[in-house]
C-alpha positions in Angstrom: 0.0 0.0 0.0 1.3 3.4 -0.9 0.5 6.0 1.8 -0.9 9.4 1.1 1.0 12.6 1.5 4.3 10.9 1.9 7.2 10.6 -0.5 7.5 7.0 -1.7 10.2 5.4 -3.8 8.2 3.3 -6.3 9.8 1.0 -8.9 8.5 -1.3 -11.5 10.6 -3.9 -13.4 9.8 -6.1 -16.4 11.8 -9.1 -17.6 10.6 -9.0 -21.2 8.7 -12.2 -21.0 5.5 -10.7 -22.3 3.3 -11.9 -19.4 2.0 -10.2 -16.3 4.1 -12.4 -14.0 7.2 -10.9 -15.6 6.5 -7.6 -13.8 7.5 -6.7 -10.2 6.7 -3.8 -7.9 9.1 -2.4 -5.3 7.9 0.1 -2.6 10.7 2.0 -0.7 13.2 -0.6 -1.9 11.2 -3.7 -0.8 9.7 -6.2 -3.3 5.9 -6.5 -3.1 5.9 -10.1 -4.3 2.8 -10.9 -2.2 0.8 -8.2 -4.0 -1.5 -9.7 -6.6 -1.1 -7.9 -9.9 -4.6 -7.4 -11.2 -3.9 -5.7 -14.5 -3.9 -6.1 -18.2 -0.7 -6.3 -20.2 0.3 -4.5 -23.4 3.7 -5.1 -25.0 6.0 -2.3 -24.1 7.4 -2.1 -27.6 4.0 -1.0 -28.8 4.8 2.7 -29.6 1.2 3.5 -30.5 0.1 3.1 -26.8 0.9 5.1 -23.7 2.6 3.4 -20.9 1.2 3.8 -17.4 1.0 1.9 -14.1 -1.9 1.9 -11.6 -5.0 4.0 -11.8 -5.1 7.5 -13.2 -4.7 10.2 -10.6 -2.9 13.4 -9.8 0.3 12.3 -7.9 3.3 14.6 -7.5 6.5 13.1 -9.0 9.9 14.2 -7.9 12.1 12.0 -10.1 11.4 9.6 -13.0 14.0 7.2 -14.2 13.7 4.8 -17.1 16.3 2.1 -17.4 17.2 0.0 -20.4 17.4 -3.3 -18.5 15.6 -5.1 -15.7 17.1 -4.1 -12.4 17.7 -6.7 -9.7 16.3 -6.4 -6.2 19.7 -5.3 -4.7 20.0 -2.6 -7.4 16.5 -1.3 -6.5 17.6 -1.3 -2.8 20.7 0.7 -3.6 18.8 3.3 -5.5 16.3 3.7 -2.6 19.1 4.0 0.0 20.7 6.9 -1.9 18.0 9.1 -0.3 14.9 8.7 1.8 12.1 10.8 3.3 11.8 14.3 1.8 15.2 14.0 0.1 15.5 13.3 -3.6 15.8 9.5 -3.9 18.5 9.6 -6.5 21.5 12.0 -6.4 22.7 11.1 -9.9 21.5 8.4 -12.3 21.5 8.3 -16.1 21.3 5.4 -18.5 21.7 6.0 -22.2 21.5 3.1 -24.6 24.5 3.2 -26.9 25.7 6.6 -25.5 27.8 7.9 -22.7 26.7 9.4 -19.4 28.9 11.7 -17.3 28.4 13.2 -13.8 29.0 16.9 -13.5 30.0 19.0 -10.6 31.8 22.1 -9.6 34.2 20.6 -7.0 37.5 19.0 -7.9 38.8 16.7 -5.1 41.7 14.4 -4.6 44.2 17.3 -4.2 45.5 16.3 -0.7 49.1 16.3 -1.9 48.8 20.0 -2.8 47.3 21.3 0.5 49.0 24.6 1.3 50.0 25.2 -2.3 48.6 27.6 -4.9 47.6 26.0 -8.2 46.7 27.4 -11.6 43.4 26.2 -13.1 42.6 25.6 -16.7 38.9 25.3 -17.6 37.9 24.0 -21.0 41.2 25.4 -22.4 40.9 28.8 -20.7 43.1 30.2 -18.0 41.0 30.6 -14.8 43.6 32.1 -12.6 44.9 30.6 -9.3 43.3 29.0 -6.3 44.8 28.2 -2.8 44.4 24.5 -1.8 43.2 24.4 1.8 41.0 21.3 2.1 42.3 19.0 -0.7 39.7 20.4 -3.2 38.9 23.4 -5.3 35.5 24.8 -6.3 34.9 26.1 -9.8 32.7 29.0 -10.8 30.7 27.0 -13.3 30.4 23.6 -15.0 33.2 22.6 -17.4 33.9 19.5 -19.6 37.6 19.3 -18.9 39.6 20.9 -16.0 43.3 20.8 -15.2 44.8 22.1 -11.9 48.5 22.0 -11.0 51.5 23.9 -9.7 52.2 27.0 -11.7 55.3 27.2 -13.9 56.7 30.0 -16.0 58.1 29.0 -19.4 61.0 31.2 -20.4 63.1 31.8 -23.5 66.2 34.0 -23.8 67.8 33.9 -27.3 71.5 34.3 -27.8 72.8 37.9 -28.1 72.5 39.6 -31.4 75.7 39.4 -33.5 76.3 40.0 -37.2 78.9 41.6 -39.4 78.0 44.9 -41.0 79.9 47.2 -43.4 81.1 49.4 -40.5 82.1 46.3 -38.6 80.7 43.8 -36.0 77.9 44.6 -33.7 80.0 43.4 -30.8 80.7 46.1 -28.4 78.4 48.7 -30.1 75.3 50.2 -28.4 72.1 49.0 -30.1 68.4 49.3 -29.6 65.8 46.7 -30.6 62.8 48.4 -32.1 60.5 45.4 -32.8 60.7 41.7 -33.2 58.8 39.3 -35.4 58.1 35.9 -33.8 56.8 32.8 -35.5 54.5 31.0 -33.0 53.0 27.5 -33.1 49.8 26.8 -31.1 50.4 29.6 -28.6 47.8 31.6 -26.7 50.0 34.5 -25.5 53.3 35.6 -24.0 55.3 38.4 -22.3 58.1 40.1 -24.3 60.6 42.6 -23.0 64.2 43.7 -22.4 64.3 41.8 -19.0 62.3 39.3 -16.9 60.8 42.2 -14.9 60.3 44.7 -17.7 57.9 43.4 -20.4 54.6 43.8 -22.2 52.0 41.1 -22.2 50.3 39.9 -25.4 47.2 37.7 -25.7 46.3 36.5 -29.2 42.6 36.8 -29.0 41.1 38.1 -32.3 38.0 40.4 -32.3 36.2 37.7 -34.2 36.8 35.0 -31.5 33.7 34.2 -29.3 34.1 35.6 -25.8 32.4 32.7 -24.1 35.2 30.2 -25.1 38.9 29.9 -24.5 41.2 31.9 -26.7 42.1 29.6 -29.7 45.8 28.7 -29.9 47.6 30.8 -32.5 50.0 29.6 -35.2 51.7 32.2 -37.4 53.9 35.3 -37.3 53.4 38.3 -34.9 55.3 41.6 -35.1 55.7 43.0 -31.6 56.9 46.4 -30.6 59.9 46.2 -28.3 60.5 48.8 -25.6 64.2 48.6 -25.4 67.0 51.2 -24.8 70.4 51.5 -26.4 72.7 49.0 -24.7 75.6 46.7 -25.5 73.8 43.4 -24.8 70.5 43.8 -26.7 68.8 41.0 -24.8 65.4 39.6 -25.7 63.3 37.9 -23.0 60.1 35.9 -23.7 58.0 34.1 -21.2 54.6 32.6 -20.6 53.0 32.7 -17.1 49.9 30.9 -18.4 49.1 27.2 -18.0 49.2 26.9 -21.8 51.8 26.1 -24.4 54.4 28.5 -25.7 56.1 27.3 -28.9 58.4 29.5 -31.0 60.0 28.3 -34.2 61.7 31.5 -35.4 62.5 35.0 -34.3 63.8 38.1 -36.2 64.7 41.4 -34.6 64.7 44.9 -36.1 67.4 46.9 -34.4 69.1 50.3 -34.6 72.8 50.7 -34.0 74.1 53.9 -32.3 76.3 56.0 -34.6 
């Protein structure tokens, strides 16, 4: 008997036999084998008919799950024990024939080895900044398909000093200023470029045509970048990436001025 005005976990199973005895009823996880099933049977593969159980009425349904197999008694019991009373009876359950089901959430756990550290977070290919690990987990601001979290690292590149022979002589020992550089990137999202590791300009390769609700697409190609350098003997170039994303450079050319 199903009581009135009380949430009840109700389950029906069917073994495919095509007869009434192939159906079972479970109430709050318990089989009602002693309950006589006084009902008529219509094959469930008949798409021209509606499927219903019991008499027509106006019940309130909290969750409805349809499975593509006959659940055993212990499986029904497990589903019921996931929640009772006024709680939702199933926290997460999804069955898709021939497909894939994934559980989603905003909390990433299992980070006990990083407690006390600061990690960078990558959400669906986009930089999401840093988070401090205090309780072996982090909480995201939204749902994402793929998330990476790890210790931050800065990728750095310092090419060899400029040197070439000119008509007046070698560049060695002569003050020079780099005006701009052209860099050939491969699948890179951005970088910092400057005359030192602390004096640089940051560049992100997002185009105005790129959608704002997705991560910046990785860029492959040439970029000409203004270089804020002074006249000096070294003529150093410093390139780095502080993002949790790849930085790949295949070529670099500098446009420089030599002091008279």
